[in-house]
KELUM-967261 format. One record per atom (N, C-alpha, C): x, y, z; chain; atom name; residue in one letter. Coordinates in Angstrom, 3 decimals. Layout:
<rs>
[r [X,Y,Z],"A","CA","A"];
...
</rs>
This chain:
<rs>
[r [0.802,-1.195,0.000],"A","N","X"];
[r [0.000,0.000,0.000],"A","CA","X"];
[r [0.837,1.246,0.000],"A","C","X"];
[r [1.827,1.415,0.603],"A","N","X"];
[r [2.546,2.668,0.701],"A","CA","X"];
[r [2.858,2.957,2.151],"A","C","X"];
[r [3.530,4.017,2.347],"A","N","X"];
[r [3.956,4.385,3.684],"A","CA","X"];
[r [2.959,5.375,4.288],"A","C","X"];
[r [2.162,4.955,5.263],"A","N","X"];
[r [1.171,5.860,5.855],"A","CA","X"];
[r [1.806,7.089,6.504],"A","C","X"];
[r [2.981,6.937,7.108],"A","N","X"];
[r [3.636,8.086,7.741],"A","CA","X"];
[r [4.065,9.099,6.684],"A","C","X"];
[r [4.578,8.625,5.557],"A","N","X"];
[r [4.982,9.531,4.476],"A","CA","X"];
[r [3.763,10.236,3.891],"A","C","X"];
[r [2.688,9.502,3.734],"A","N","X"];
[r [1.464,10.102,3.216],"A","CA","X"];
[r [0.939,11.167,4.170],"A","C","X"];
[r [1.030,10.906,5.458],"A","N","X"];
[r [0.580,11.876,6.448],"A","CA","X"];
[r [1.455,13.136,6.410],"A","C","X"];
[r [2.768,12.966,6.261],"A","N","X"];
[r [3.672,14.127,6.170],"A","CA","X"];
[r [3.385,14.946,4.920],"A","C","X"];
[r [3.126,14.272,3.815],"A","N","X"];
[r [2.801,14.978,2.573],"A","CA","X"];
[r [1.507,15.764,2.738],"A","C","X"];
[r [0.499,15.134,3.328],"A","N","X"];
[r [-0.781,15.819,3.531],"A","CA","X"];
[r [-0.590,17.049,4.418],"A","C","X"];
[r [0.220,16.913,5.469],"A","N","X"];
[r [0.499,18.042,6.350],"A","CA","X"];
[r [1.189,19.167,5.588],"A","C","X"];
[r [2.168,18.820,4.754],"A","N","X"];
[r [2.870,19.838,3.965],"A","CA","X"];
[r [1.901,20.553,3.021],"A","C","X"];
[r [1.025,19.797,2.378],"A","N","X"];
[r [0.048,20.408,1.478],"A","CA","X"];
[r [-0.944,21.280,2.238],"A","C","X"];
[r [-1.363,20.839,3.407],"A","N","X"];
[r [-2.270,21.645,4.239],"A","CA","X"];
[r [-1.611,22.953,4.655],"A","C","X"];
[r [-0.312,22.876,5.009],"A","N","X"];
[r [0.414,24.085,5.410],"A","CA","X"];
[r [0.552,25.051,4.229],"A","C","X"];
[r [0.801,24.515,3.053],"A","N","X"];
[r [0.887,25.365,1.863],"A","CA","X"];
[r [-0.451,26.056,1.612],"A","C","X"];
[r [-1.529,25.310,1.703],"A","N","X"];
[r [-2.854,25.888,1.478],"A","CA","X"];
[r [-3.163,26.972,2.506],"A","C","X"];
[r [-2.761,26.763,3.744],"A","N","X"];
[r [-2.972,27.788,4.773],"A","CA","X"];
[r [-2.174,29.042,4.425],"A","C","X"];
[r [-0.945,28.873,3.968],"A","N","X"];
[r [-0.138,30.012,3.554],"A","CA","X"];
[r [-0.754,30.744,2.383],"A","C","X"];
[r [-1.312,30.008,1.446],"A","N","X"];
[r [-1.995,30.619,0.304],"A","CA","X"];
[r [-3.181,31.476,0.757],"A","C","X"];
[r [-3.892,31.010,1.773],"A","N","X"];
[r [-5.047,31.774,2.269],"A","CA","X"];
[r [-4.610,33.007,3.059],"A","C","X"];
[r [-3.473,32.920,3.739],"A","N","X"];
[r [-3.016,34.034,4.576],"A","CA","X"];
[r [-2.284,35.114,3.791],"A","C","X"];
[r [-1.614,34.739,2.721],"A","N","X"];
[r [-0.792,35.707,1.991],"A","CA","X"];
[r [-1.592,36.902,1.454],"A","C","X"];
[r [-2.760,36.737,0.853],"A","N","X"];
[r [-3.503,37.915,0.396],"A","CA","X"];
[r [-3.848,38.869,1.551],"A","C","X"];
[r [-4.141,38.315,2.721],"A","N","X"];
[r [-4.445,39.160,3.882],"A","CA","X"];
[r [-3.221,39.970,4.286],"A","C","X"];
[r [-2.049,39.336,4.266],"A","N","X"];
[r [-0.815,40.036,4.601],"A","CA","X"];
[r [-0.534,41.140,3.579],"A","C","X"];
[r [-0.733,40.830,2.308],"A","N","X"];
[r [-0.497,41.827,1.263],"A","CA","X"];
[r [-1.444,43.010,1.409],"A","C","X"];
[r [-2.689,42.747,1.770],"A","N","X"];
[r [-3.645,43.849,1.977],"A","CA","X"];
[r [-3.231,44.723,3.151],"A","C","X"];
[r [-2.673,44.111,4.208],"A","N","X"];
[r [-2.204,44.900,5.358],"A","CA","X"];
[r [-0.988,45.739,4.998],"A","C","X"];
[r [-0.075,45.165,4.219],"A","N","X"];
[r [1.148,45.893,3.893],"A","CA","X"];
[r [0.966,46.873,2.748],"A","C","X"];
[r [-0.094,46.716,1.967],"A","N","X"];
[r [-0.401,47.619,0.845],"A","CA","X"];
[r [-1.878,48.022,0.915],"A","C","X"];
[r [-2.264,48.811,1.921],"A","N","X"];
[r [-3.685,49.097,2.116],"A","CA","X"];
[r [-4.339,49.870,0.967],"A","C","X"];
[r [-3.562,50.583,0.190],"A","N","X"];
[r [-4.138,51.350,-0.916],"A","CA","X"];
[r [-4.216,50.552,-2.219],"A","C","X"];
[r [-3.699,49.345,-2.223],"A","N","X"];
[r [-3.652,48.536,-3.444],"A","CA","X"];
[r [-5.048,48.044,-3.829],"A","C","X"];
[r [-5.268,48.009,-5.129],"A","N","X"];
[r [-6.538,47.482,-5.639],"A","CA","X"];
[r [-6.508,45.954,-5.586],"A","C","X"];
[r [-7.644,45.348,-5.819],"A","N","X"];
[r [-7.718,43.891,-5.855],"A","CA","X"];
[r [-6.812,43.316,-6.931],"A","C","X"];
[r [-6.759,43.987,-8.089],"A","N","X"];
[r [-5.894,43.520,-9.177],"A","CA","X"];
[r [-4.424,43.617,-8.779],"A","C","X"];
[r [-4.067,44.677,-8.062],"A","N","X"];
[r [-2.680,44.826,-7.612],"A","CA","X"];
[r [-2.319,43.749,-6.590],"A","C","X"];
[r [-3.246,43.449,-5.695],"A","N","X"];
[r [-3.013,42.384,-4.716],"A","CA","X"];
[r [-2.843,41.049,-5.435],"A","C","X"];
[r [-3.687,40.786,-6.434],"A","N","X"];
[r [-3.566,39.545,-7.205],"A","CA","X"];
[r [-2.208,39.461,-7.898],"A","C","X"];
[r [-1.747,40.583,-8.454],"A","N","X"];
[r [-0.446,40.603,-9.120],"A","CA","X"];
[r [0.674,40.350,-8.107],"A","C","X"];
[r [0.574,40.962,-6.929],"A","N","X"];
[r [1.570,40.732,-5.876],"A","CA","X"];
[r [1.563,39.264,-5.439],"A","C","X"];
[r [0.383,38.673,-5.359],"A","N","X"];
[r [0.266,37.272,-4.965],"A","CA","X"];
[r [0.930,36.369,-6.009],"A","C","X"];
[r [0.726,36.666,-7.275],"A","N","X"];
[r [1.370,35.883,-8.336],"A","CA","X"];
[r [2.885,36.013,-8.253],"A","C","X"];
[r [3.357,37.221,-7.984],"A","N","X"];
[r [4.800,37.435,-7.836],"A","CA","X"];
[r [5.326,36.632,-6.654],"A","C","X"];
[r [4.606,36.653,-5.538],"A","N","X"];
[r [5.016,35.884,-4.352],"A","CA","X"];
[r [5.108,34.394,-4.670],"A","C","X"];
[r [4.145,33.896,-5.420],"A","N","X"];
[r [4.149,32.471,-5.756],"A","CA","X"];
[r [5.377,32.097,-6.576],"A","C","X"];
[r [5.792,32.982,-7.472],"A","N","X"];
[r [6.917,32.677,-8.350],"A","CA","X"];
[r [8.278,33.030,-7.774],"A","C","X"];
[r [8.322,34.048,-6.903],"A","N","X"];
[r [9.608,34.570,-6.440],"A","CA","X"];
[r [9.588,34.816,-4.941],"A","C","X"];
[r [9.328,33.793,-4.163],"A","N","X"];
[r [9.280,33.962,-2.717],"A","CA","X"];
[r [10.644,34.353,-2.175],"A","C","X"];
[r [10.700,35.353,-1.313],"A","N","X"];
[r [11.988,35.735,-0.733],"A","CA","X"];
[r [12.633,34.547,-0.034],"A","C","X"];
[r [13.916,34.365,-0.298],"A","N","X"];
[r [14.638,33.265,0.325],"A","CA","X"];
[r [14.469,31.939,-0.386],"A","C","X"];
[r [13.650,31.901,-1.419],"A","N","X"];
[r [13.442,30.649,-2.157],"A","CA","X"];
[r [13.741,30.890,-3.632],"A","C","X"];
[r [14.947,31.337,-3.893],"A","N","X"];
[r [15.361,31.672,-5.249],"A","CA","X"];
[r [15.106,30.540,-6.229],"A","C","X"];
[r [15.297,29.338,-5.775],"A","N","X"];
[r [15.136,28.179,-6.653],"A","CA","X"];
[r [13.771,27.506,-6.465],"A","C","X"];
[r [12.848,28.191,-5.793],"A","N","X"];
[r [11.502,27.680,-5.627],"A","CA","X"];
[r [11.333,26.650,-4.541],"A","C","X"];
[r [12.360,26.475,-3.720],"A","N","X"];
[r [12.248,25.436,-2.704],"A","CA","X"];
[r [12.431,26.019,-1.308],"A","C","X"];
[r [13.612,26.411,-0.961],"A","N","X"];
[r [13.881,26.953,0.363],"A","CA","X"];
[r [15.180,27.739,0.305],"A","C","X"];
[r [15.503,28.472,1.343],"A","N","X"];
[r [16.767,29.198,1.329],"A","CA","X"];
[r [17.949,28.237,1.197],"A","C","X"];
[r [18.997,28.702,0.581],"A","N","X"];
[r [20.196,27.878,0.454],"A","CA","X"];
[r [20.442,27.452,-0.967],"A","C","X"];
[r [21.307,26.504,-1.104],"A","N","X"];
[r [21.692,26.006,-2.420],"A","CA","X"];
[r [20.676,24.991,-2.920],"A","C","X"];
[r [20.457,24.943,-4.250],"A","N","X"];
[r [19.522,23.942,-4.777],"A","CA","X"];
[r [20.043,22.529,-4.527],"A","C","X"];
[r [19.146,21.626,-4.316],"A","N","X"];
[r [19.507,20.233,-4.083],"A","CA","X"];
[r [19.801,19.545,-5.405],"A","C","X"];
[r [20.883,18.789,-5.469],"A","N","X"];
[r [21.171,18.030,-6.687],"A","CA","X"];
[r [20.337,16.748,-6.775],"A","C","X"];
[r [19.505,16.522,-5.779],"A","N","X"];
[r [18.747,15.283,-5.687],"A","CA","X"];
[r [17.899,15.009,-6.922],"A","C","X"];
[r [17.350,16.046,-7.558],"A","N","X"];
[r [16.431,15.835,-8.681],"A","CA","X"];
[r [17.059,16.173,-10.028],"A","C","X"];
[r [18.367,16.280,-10.069],"A","N","X"];
[r [19.031,16.608,-11.338],"A","CA","X"];
[r [19.178,15.383,-12.198],"A","C","X"];
</rs>
């Protein structure tokens, strides 16, 4: 069947990502109170593609050679 512990960790990681997705627009609205909805959406898209500290889309630091 698979590894239930690994599946649980994956589900937790996905849940945490979804929570971050829901919180980020609220943070952007607080930091840019004069921004329109379209501007917030554009900022959210930028955040998704270029998160600070995640230059390579994963986490701070050097990219992992694991998937090369």
